[in-house]
PyMOL Python script that loads the backbone (N, CA, C, O; Angstrom):
from pymol import cmd

cmd.read_pdbstr("""\
ATOM      1  N   ASN A   1      27.090  51.308  91.711  1.00  0.00           N
ATOM      2  CA  ASN A   1      25.965  51.688  90.891  1.00  0.00           C
ATOM      3  C   ASN A   1      24.702  50.931  91.267  1.00  0.00           C
ATOM      4  O   ASN A   1      23.600  51.468  91.160  1.00  0.00           O
ATOM      5  N   ARG A   2      24.851  49.711  91.697  1.00  0.00           N
ATOM      6  CA  ARG A   2      23.677  48.890  91.989  1.00  0.00           C
ATOM      7  C   ARG A   2      23.312  48.887  93.462  1.00  0.00           C
ATOM      8  O   ARG A   2      22.303  48.293  93.844  1.00  0.00           O
ATOM      9  N   GLY A   3      24.096  49.525  94.279  1.00  0.00           N
ATOM     10  CA  GLY A   3      23.781  49.590  95.692  1.00  0.00           C
ATOM     11  C   GLY A   3      24.027  48.278  96.407  1.00  0.00           C
ATOM     12  O   GLY A   3      25.097  47.683  96.277  1.00  0.00           O
ATOM     13  N   LEU A   4      23.040  47.828  97.160  1.00  0.00           N
ATOM     14  CA  LEU A   4      23.216  46.641  97.989  1.00  0.00           C
ATOM     15  C   LEU A   4      23.263  45.345  97.196  1.00  0.00           C
ATOM     16  O   LEU A   4      23.736  44.335  97.716  1.00  0.00           O
ATOM     17  N   ASN A   5      22.787  45.339  95.957  1.00  0.00           N
ATOM     18  CA  ASN A   5      22.790  44.113  95.161  1.00  0.00           C
ATOM     19  C   ASN A   5      24.047  43.938  94.327  1.00  0.00           C
ATOM     20  O   ASN A   5      24.119  42.993  93.541  1.00  0.00           O
ATOM     21  N   SER A   6      25.038  44.806  94.464  1.00  0.00           N
ATOM     22  CA  SER A   6      26.223  44.715  93.612  1.00  0.00           C
ATOM     23  C   SER A   6      27.069  43.504  94.003  1.00  0.00           C
ATOM     24  O   SER A   6      27.124  43.107  95.167  1.00  0.00           O
ATOM     25  N   ALA A   7      27.718  42.938  93.009  1.00  0.00           N
ATOM     26  CA  ALA A   7      28.559  41.762  93.214  1.00  0.00           C
ATOM     27  C   ALA A   7      29.771  41.864  92.302  1.00  0.00           C
ATOM     28  O   ALA A   7      29.777  42.636  91.344  1.00  0.00           O
ATOM     29  N   PHE A   8      30.799  41.075  92.609  1.00  0.00           N
ATOM     30  CA  PHE A   8      31.969  41.009  91.745  1.00  0.00           C
ATOM     31  C   PHE A   8      32.430  39.563  91.667  1.00  0.00           C
ATOM     32  O   PHE A   8      32.169  38.763  92.566  1.00  0.00           O
ATOM     33  N   THR A   9      33.119  39.240  90.580  1.00  0.00           N
ATOM     34  CA  THR A   9      33.576  37.882  90.322  1.00  0.00           C
ATOM     35  C   THR A   9      35.088  37.826  90.440  1.00  0.00           C
ATOM     36  O   THR A   9      35.794  38.687  89.914  1.00  0.00           O
ATOM     37  N   VAL A  10      35.583  36.806  91.136  1.00  0.00           N
ATOM     38  CA  VAL A  10      37.018  36.566  91.270  1.00  0.00           C
ATOM     39  C   VAL A  10      37.321  35.274  90.542  1.00  0.00           C
ATOM     40  O   VAL A  10      36.629  34.273  90.726  1.00  0.00           O
ATOM     41  N   ARG A  11      38.369  35.293  89.702  1.00  0.00           N
ATOM     42  CA  ARG A  11      38.712  34.121  88.912  1.00  0.00           C
ATOM     43  C   ARG A  11      40.173  33.774  89.126  1.00  0.00           C
ATOM     44  O   ARG A  11      41.028  34.658  89.172  1.00  0.00           O
ATOM     45  N   LYS A  12      40.459  32.483  89.258  1.00  0.00           N
ATOM     46  CA  LYS A  12      41.839  32.025  89.338  1.00  0.00           C
ATOM     47  C   LYS A  12      41.926  30.609  88.802  1.00  0.00           C
ATOM     48  O   LYS A  12      40.912  29.926  88.659  1.00  0.00           O
ATOM     49  N   ILE A  13      43.135  30.174  88.507  1.00  0.00           N
ATOM     50  CA  ILE A  13      43.377  28.819  88.032  1.00  0.00           C
ATOM     51  C   ILE A  13      43.861  28.005  89.223  1.00  0.00           C
ATOM     52  O   ILE A  13      44.878  28.338  89.830  1.00  0.00           O
ATOM     53  N   SER A  14      43.149  26.954  89.557  1.00  0.00           N
ATOM     54  CA  SER A  14      43.505  26.093  90.671  1.00  0.00           C
ATOM     55  C   SER A  14      43.664  24.667  90.164  1.00  0.00           C
ATOM     56  O   SER A  14      42.700  24.062  89.696  1.00  0.00           O
ATOM     57  N   SER A  15      44.865  24.133  90.254  1.00  0.00           N
ATOM     58  CA  SER A  15      45.185  22.777  89.773  1.00  0.00           C
ATOM     59  C   SER A  15      44.826  22.614  88.302  1.00  0.00           C
ATOM     60  O   SER A  15      44.336  21.562  87.890  1.00  0.00           O
ATOM     61  N   GLY A  16      45.068  23.648  87.516  1.00  0.00           N
ATOM     62  CA  GLY A  16      44.804  23.579  86.082  1.00  0.00           C
ATOM     63  C   GLY A  16      43.350  23.773  85.698  1.00  0.00           C
ATOM     64  O   GLY A  16      43.008  23.674  84.520  1.00  0.00           O
ATOM     65  N   VAL A  17      42.492  24.046  86.662  1.00  0.00           N
ATOM     66  CA  VAL A  17      41.069  24.236  86.397  1.00  0.00           C
ATOM     67  C   VAL A  17      40.698  25.667  86.773  1.00  0.00           C
ATOM     68  O   VAL A  17      41.050  26.138  87.854  1.00  0.00           O
ATOM     69  N   GLY A  18      39.991  26.354  85.889  1.00  0.00           N
ATOM     70  CA  GLY A  18      39.547  27.711  86.177  1.00  0.00           C
ATOM     71  C   GLY A  18      38.412  27.702  87.188  1.00  0.00           C
ATOM     72  O   GLY A  18      37.438  26.966  87.032  1.00  0.00           O
ATOM     73  N   VAL A  19      38.539  28.517  88.219  1.00  0.00           N
ATOM     74  CA  VAL A  19      37.531  28.586  89.275  1.00  0.00           C
ATOM     75  C   VAL A  19      37.060  30.034  89.395  1.00  0.00           C
ATOM     76  O   VAL A  19      37.874  30.950  89.511  1.00  0.00           O
ATOM     77  N   GLU A  20      35.750  30.233  89.365  1.00  0.00           N
ATOM     78  CA  GLU A  20      35.173  31.560  89.535  1.00  0.00           C
ATOM     79  C   GLU A  20      34.301  31.571  90.778  1.00  0.00           C
ATOM     80  O   GLU A  20      33.529  30.642  91.021  1.00  0.00           O
ATOM     81  N   ARG A  21      34.432  32.634  91.564  1.00  0.00           N
ATOM     82  CA  ARG A  21      33.563  32.814  92.721  1.00  0.00           C
ATOM     83  C   ARG A  21      32.937  34.186  92.647  1.00  0.00           C
ATOM     84  O   ARG A  21      33.609  35.163  92.317  1.00  0.00           O
ATOM     85  N   VAL A  22      31.666  34.265  92.948  1.00  0.00           N
ATOM     86  CA  VAL A  22      30.937  35.530  92.930  1.00  0.00           C
ATOM     87  C   VAL A  22      30.664  35.923  94.374  1.00  0.00           C
ATOM     88  O   VAL A  22      30.110  35.143  95.149  1.00  0.00           O
ATOM     89  N   PHE A  23      31.059  37.135  94.723  1.00  0.00           N
ATOM     90  CA  PHE A  23      30.860  37.652  96.073  1.00  0.00           C
ATOM     91  C   PHE A  23      29.944  38.863  96.021  1.00  0.00           C
ATOM     92  O   PHE A  23      30.040  39.680  95.105  1.00  0.00           O
ATOM     93  N   GLN A  24      29.066  38.978  96.991  1.00  0.00           N
ATOM     94  CA  GLN A  24      28.264  40.181  97.147  1.00  0.00           C
ATOM     95  C   GLN A  24      29.160  41.256  97.764  1.00  0.00           C
ATOM     96  O   GLN A  24      29.892  40.985  98.716  1.00  0.00           O
ATOM     97  N   THR A  25      29.103  42.452  97.232  1.00  0.00           N
ATOM     98  CA  THR A  25      29.991  43.519  97.687  1.00  0.00           C
ATOM     99  C   THR A  25      29.746  43.870  99.152  1.00  0.00           C
ATOM    100  O   THR A  25      30.695  44.146  99.885  1.00  0.00           O
ATOM    101  N   HIS A  26      28.508  43.864  99.581  1.00  0.00           N
ATOM    102  CA  HIS A  26      28.172  44.264 100.945  1.00  0.00           C
ATOM    103  C   HIS A  26      27.909  43.058 101.843  1.00  0.00           C
ATOM    104  O   HIS A  26      27.093  43.131 102.762  1.00  0.00           O
ATOM    105  N   SER A  27      28.600  41.949 101.579  1.00  0.00           N
ATOM    106  CA  SER A  27      28.438  40.743 102.376  1.00  0.00           C
ATOM    107  C   SER A  27      29.306  40.821 103.633  1.00  0.00           C
ATOM    108  O   SER A  27      30.394  41.395 103.590  1.00  0.00           O
ATOM    109  N   PRO A  28      28.846  40.255 104.748  1.00  0.00           N
ATOM    110  CA  PRO A  28      29.689  40.229 105.949  1.00  0.00           C
ATOM    111  C   PRO A  28      30.915  39.330 105.781  1.00  0.00           C
ATOM    112  O   PRO A  28      31.877  39.453 106.538  1.00  0.00           O
ATOM    113  N   ILE A  29      30.891  38.435 104.802  1.00  0.00           N
ATOM    114  CA  ILE A  29      32.044  37.568 104.538  1.00  0.00           C
ATOM    115  C   ILE A  29      33.212  38.384 103.990  1.00  0.00           C
ATOM    116  O   ILE A  29      34.372  38.066 104.253  1.00  0.00           O
ATOM    117  N   VAL A  30      32.908  39.434 103.230  1.00  0.00           N
ATOM    118  CA  VAL A  30      33.944  40.263 102.612  1.00  0.00           C
ATOM    119  C   VAL A  30      34.382  41.315 103.622  1.00  0.00           C
ATOM    120  O   VAL A  30      33.630  42.238 103.937  1.00  0.00           O
ATOM    121  N   ALA A  31      35.609  41.168 104.129  1.00  0.00           N
ATOM    122  CA  ALA A  31      36.119  42.124 105.113  1.00  0.00           C
ATOM    123  C   ALA A  31      36.742  43.333 104.435  1.00  0.00           C
ATOM    124  O   ALA A  31      36.574  44.462 104.895  1.00  0.00           O
ATOM    125  N   LYS A  32      37.474  43.095 103.322  1.00  0.00           N
ATOM    126  CA  LYS A  32      38.179  44.189 102.663  1.00  0.00           C
ATOM    127  C   LYS A  32      38.357  43.843 101.193  1.00  0.00           C
ATOM    128  O   LYS A  32      38.611  42.689 100.848  1.00  0.00           O
ATOM    129  N   ILE A  33      38.226  44.835 100.336  1.00  0.00           N
ATOM    130  CA  ILE A  33      38.474  44.659  98.906  1.00  0.00           C
ATOM    131  C   ILE A  33      39.695  45.492  98.559  1.00  0.00           C
ATOM    132  O   ILE A  33      39.719  46.704  98.767  1.00  0.00           O
ATOM    133  N   GLU A  34      40.712  44.818  98.023  1.00  0.00           N
ATOM    134  CA  GLU A  34      41.956  45.499  97.687  1.00  0.00           C
ATOM    135  C   GLU A  34      42.286  45.240  96.224  1.00  0.00           C
ATOM    136  O   GLU A  34      42.335  44.087  95.795  1.00  0.00           O
ATOM    137  N   VAL A  35      42.511  46.291  95.461  1.00  0.00           N
ATOM    138  CA  VAL A  35      42.851  46.171  94.043  1.00  0.00           C
ATOM    139  C   VAL A  35      44.349  45.935  93.943  1.00  0.00           C
ATOM    140  O   VAL A  35      45.141  46.783  94.353  1.00  0.00           O
ATOM    141  N   LYS A  36      44.743  44.784  93.398  1.00  0.00           N
ATOM    142  CA  LYS A  36      46.160  44.450  93.250  1.00  0.00           C
ATOM    143  C   LYS A  36      46.749  45.084  91.998  1.00  0.00           C
ATOM    144  O   LYS A  36      47.839  45.655  92.037  1.00  0.00           O
ATOM    145  N   ARG A  37      46.019  44.981  90.877  1.00  0.00           N
ATOM    146  CA  ARG A  37      46.474  45.546  89.609  1.00  0.00           C
ATOM    147  C   ARG A  37      45.268  46.021  88.832  1.00  0.00           C
ATOM    148  O   ARG A  37      44.165  45.506  89.013  1.00  0.00           O
ATOM    149  N   ARG A  38      45.470  47.000  87.968  1.00  0.00           N
ATOM    150  CA  ARG A  38      44.416  47.473  87.075  1.00  0.00           C
ATOM    151  C   ARG A  38      44.824  47.150  85.653  1.00  0.00           C
ATOM    152  O   ARG A  38      46.003  47.209  85.304  1.00  0.00           O
ATOM    153  N   GLY A  39      43.836  46.806  84.832  1.00  0.00           N
ATOM    154  CA  GLY A  39      44.129  46.454  83.451  1.00  0.00           C
ATOM    155  C   GLY A  39      43.325  47.267  82.468  1.00  0.00           C
ATOM    156  O   GLY A  39      42.302  47.860  82.811  1.00  0.00           O
ATOM    157  N   ASP A  40      43.806  47.286  81.229  1.00  0.00           N
ATOM    158  CA  ASP A  40      43.146  47.984  80.133  1.00  0.00           C
ATOM    159  C   ASP A  40      42.436  46.962  79.258  1.00  0.00           C
ATOM    160  O   ASP A  40      43.089  46.083  78.696  1.00  0.00           O
ATOM    161  N   VAL A  41      41.129  47.053  79.130  1.00  0.00           N
ATOM    162  CA  VAL A  41      40.366  46.171  78.254  1.00  0.00           C
ATOM    163  C   VAL A  41      39.420  47.006  77.414  1.00  0.00           C
ATOM    164  O   VAL A  41      39.111  48.146  77.761  1.00  0.00           O
ATOM    165  N   ARG A  42      38.959  46.438  76.307  1.00  0.00           N
ATOM    166  CA  ARG A  42      38.069  47.166  75.409  1.00  0.00           C
ATOM    167  C   ARG A  42      36.637  46.664  75.478  1.00  0.00           C
ATOM    168  O   ARG A  42      35.802  47.053  74.662  1.00  0.00           O
ATOM    169  N   ARG A  43      36.346  45.803  76.445  1.00  0.00           N
ATOM    170  CA  ARG A  43      35.008  45.261  76.556  1.00  0.00           C
ATOM    171  C   ARG A  43      34.493  45.438  77.981  1.00  0.00           C
ATOM    172  O   ARG A  43      35.271  45.512  78.932  1.00  0.00           O
ATOM    173  N   ALA A  44      33.176  45.505  78.110  1.00  0.00           N
ATOM    174  CA  ALA A  44      32.576  45.624  79.433  1.00  0.00           C
ATOM    175  C   ALA A  44      32.477  44.258  80.103  1.00  0.00           C
ATOM    176  O   ALA A  44      32.661  44.145  81.315  1.00  0.00           O
ATOM    177  N   LYS A  45      32.190  43.224  79.321  1.00  0.00           N
ATOM    178  CA  LYS A  45      32.056  41.867  79.846  1.00  0.00           C
ATOM    179  C   LYS A  45      33.234  41.036  79.372  1.00  0.00           C
ATOM    180  O   LYS A  45      33.503  40.966  78.172  1.00  0.00           O
ATOM    181  N   LEU A  46      33.933  40.411  80.295  1.00  0.00           N
ATOM    182  CA  LEU A  46      35.164  39.697  79.967  1.00  0.00           C
ATOM    183  C   LEU A  46      34.955  38.187  79.906  1.00  0.00           C
ATOM    184  O   LEU A  46      35.830  37.416  80.301  1.00  0.00           O
ATOM    185  N   TYR A  47      33.798  37.771  79.412  1.00  0.00           N
ATOM    186  CA  TYR A  47      33.493  36.347  79.354  1.00  0.00           C
ATOM    187  C   TYR A  47      34.441  35.595  78.429  1.00  0.00           C
ATOM    188  O   TYR A  47      34.650  34.395  78.614  1.00  0.00           O
ATOM    189  N   TYR A  48      35.021  36.269  77.439  1.00  0.00           N
ATOM    190  CA  TYR A  48      35.915  35.610  76.500  1.00  0.00           C
ATOM    191  C   TYR A  48      37.180  35.081  77.190  1.00  0.00           C
ATOM    192  O   TYR A  48      37.853  34.209  76.639  1.00  0.00           O
ATOM    193  N   LEU A  49      37.512  35.583  78.365  1.00  0.00           N
ATOM    194  CA  LEU A  49      38.703  35.114  79.072  1.00  0.00           C
ATOM    195  C   LEU A  49      38.556  33.674  79.552  1.00  0.00           C
ATOM    196  O   LEU A  49      39.555  32.997  79.794  1.00  0.00           O
ATOM    197  N   ARG A  50      37.329  33.205  79.691  1.00  0.00           N
ATOM    198  CA  ARG A  50      37.111  31.829  80.146  1.00  0.00           C
ATOM    199  C   ARG A  50      37.679  30.817  79.167  1.00  0.00           C
ATOM    200  O   ARG A  50      38.110  29.738  79.574  1.00  0.00           O
ATOM    201  N   GLU A  51      37.685  31.147  77.890  1.00  0.00           N
ATOM    202  CA  GLU A  51      38.157  30.227  76.849  1.00  0.00           C
ATOM    203  C   GLU A  51      39.676  30.248  76.703  1.00  0.00           C
ATOM    204  O   GLU A  51      40.256  29.304  76.166  1.00  0.00           O
ATOM    205  N   LEU A  52      40.322  31.306  77.169  1.00  0.00           N
ATOM    206  CA  LEU A  52      41.758  31.472  76.965  1.00  0.00           C
ATOM    207  C   LEU A  52      42.544  30.846  78.107  1.00  0.00           C
ATOM    208  O   LEU A  52      42.023  30.651  79.205  1.00  0.00           O
ATOM    209  N   SER A  53      43.815  30.533  77.830  1.00  0.00           N
ATOM    210  CA  SER A  53      44.676  29.990  78.872  1.00  0.00           C
ATOM    211  C   SER A  53      46.085  30.531  78.689  1.00  0.00           C
ATOM    212  O   SER A  53      46.438  31.007  77.610  1.00  0.00           O
ATOM    213  N   GLY A  54      46.877  30.458  79.728  1.00  0.00           N
ATOM    214  CA  GLY A  54      48.267  30.897  79.658  1.00  0.00           C
ATOM    215  C   GLY A  54      48.398  32.394  79.470  1.00  0.00           C
ATOM    216  O   GLY A  54      47.631  33.182  80.023  1.00  0.00           O
ATOM    217  N   LYS A  55      49.402  32.773  78.665  1.00  0.00           N
ATOM    218  CA  LYS A  55      49.666  34.198  78.451  1.00  0.00           C
ATOM    219  C   LYS A  55      48.545  34.885  77.694  1.00  0.00           C
ATOM    220  O   LYS A  55      48.386  36.101  77.805  1.00  0.00           O
ATOM    221  N   ALA A  56      47.772  34.142  76.934  1.00  0.00           N
ATOM    222  CA  ALA A  56      46.664  34.735  76.180  1.00  0.00           C
ATOM    223  C   ALA A  56      45.583  35.268  77.114  1.00  0.00           C
ATOM    224  O   ALA A  56      44.826  36.163  76.737  1.00  0.00           O
ATOM    225  N   ALA A  57      45.504  34.733  78.317  1.00  0.00           N
ATOM    226  CA  ALA A  57      44.468  35.148  79.263  1.00  0.00           C
ATOM    227  C   ALA A  57      44.886  36.368  80.079  1.00  0.00           C
ATOM    228  O   ALA A  57      44.111  36.856  80.902  1.00  0.00           O
ATOM    229  N   ARG A  58      46.091  36.859  79.862  1.00  0.00           N
ATOM    230  CA  ARG A  58      46.546  38.035  80.603  1.00  0.00           C
ATOM    231  C   ARG A  58      45.915  39.300  80.051  1.00  0.00           C
ATOM    232  O   ARG A  58      45.610  39.400  78.862  1.00  0.00           O
ATOM    233  N   ILE A  59      45.728  40.251  80.932  1.00  0.00           N
ATOM    234  CA  ILE A  59      45.209  41.559  80.540  1.00  0.00           C
ATOM    235  C   ILE A  59      46.356  42.551  80.652  1.00  0.00           C
ATOM    236  O   ILE A  59      47.102  42.556  81.631  1.00  0.00           O
ATOM    237  N   ARG A  60      46.480  43.387  79.633  1.00  0.00           N
ATOM    238  CA  ARG A  60      47.541  44.388  79.620  1.00  0.00           C
ATOM    239  C   ARG A  60      47.356  45.327  80.803  1.00  0.00           C
ATOM    240  O   ARG A  60      46.273  45.875  81.009  1.00  0.00           O
ATOM    241  N   GLU A  61      48.417  45.507  81.575  1.00  0.00           N
ATOM    242  CA  GLU A  61      48.324  46.324  82.782  1.00  0.00           C
ATOM    243  C   GLU A  61      48.204  47.799  82.431  1.00  0.00           C
ATOM    244  O   GLU A  61      48.870  48.297  81.523  1.00  0.00           O
ATOM    245  N   LYS A  62      47.352  48.476  83.162  1.00  0.00           N
ATOM    246  CA  LYS A  62      47.126  49.904  82.948  1.00  0.00           C
ATOM    247  C   LYS A  62      48.221  50.679  83.672  1.00  0.00           C
ATOM    248  O   LYS A  62      48.367  50.570  84.889  1.00  0.00           O
ATOM    249  N   LEU A  63      48.978  51.451  82.926  1.00  0.00           N
ATOM    250  CA  LEU A  63      50.068  52.221  83.509  1.00  0.00           C
ATOM    251  C   LEU A  63      49.570  53.611  83.894  1.00  0.00           C
ATOM    252  O   LEU A  63      48.721  54.178  83.205  1.00  0.00           O
ATOM    253  N   PRO A  64      50.090  54.161  84.987  1.00  0.00           N
ATOM    254  CA  PRO A  64      49.656  55.504  85.386  1.00  0.00           C
ATOM    255  C   PRO A  64      50.091  56.545  84.359  1.00  0.00           C
ATOM    256  O   PRO A  64      51.139  56.402  83.729  1.00  0.00           O
ATOM    257  N   ALA A  65      49.293  57.580  84.194  1.00  0.00           N
ATOM    258  CA  ALA A  65      49.587  58.629  83.218  1.00  0.00           C
ATOM    259  C   ALA A  65      50.808  59.431  83.654  1.00  0.00           C
ATOM    260  O   ALA A  65      51.020  59.675  84.842  1.00  0.00           O
ATOM    261  N   ARG A  66      51.600  59.833  82.673  1.00  0.00           N
ATOM    262  CA  ARG A  66      52.778  60.652  82.968  1.00  0.00           C
ATOM    263  C   ARG A  66      52.356  62.079  83.276  1.00  0.00           C
ATOM    264  O   ARG A  66      51.376  62.587  82.731  1.00  0.00           O
ATOM    265  N   LYS A  67      53.105  62.708  84.150  1.00  0.00           N
ATOM    266  CA  LYS A  67      52.831  64.107  84.476  1.00  0.00           C
ATOM    267  C   LYS A  67      53.532  64.993  83.461  1.00  0.00           C
ATOM    268  O   LYS A  67      54.712  64.801  83.170  1.00  0.00           O
ATOM    269  N   GLN A  68      52.813  65.954  82.930  1.00  0.00           N
ATOM    270  CA  GLN A  68      53.393  66.921  81.989  1.00  0.00           C
ATOM    271  C   GLN A  68      54.156  67.980  82.780  1.00  0.00           C
ATOM    272  O   GLN A  68      53.694  68.430  83.828  1.00  0.00           O
ATOM    273  N   GLY A  69      55.323  68.376  82.278  1.00  0.00           N
ATOM    274  CA  GLY A  69      56.002  69.457  82.963  1.00  0.00           C
ATOM    275  C   GLY A  69      57.416  69.315  83.030  1.00  0.00           C
ATOM    276  O   GLY A  69      58.097  70.175  83.589  1.00  0.00           O
TER     277      GLY A  69
END
""", "prot")
cmd.dss("prot")
cmd.show_as("cartoon", "prot")
cmd.util.cbc("prot")
cmd.orient("prot")
């Protein structure tokens, strides 16, 4: 949607400390973007996850829709 200025944030826990990195989508550093899992959330901004830890910080995985028939 934002074209060349778009970015995404990657978050992980490293040695018990939350680490966030912001990457530009069209950066030469980024060779490939691969979606590992998709989740279902009710908010556009997930800043509240920074305060949570453990299982509370998990996002419910989005399951593929069943085929009717």
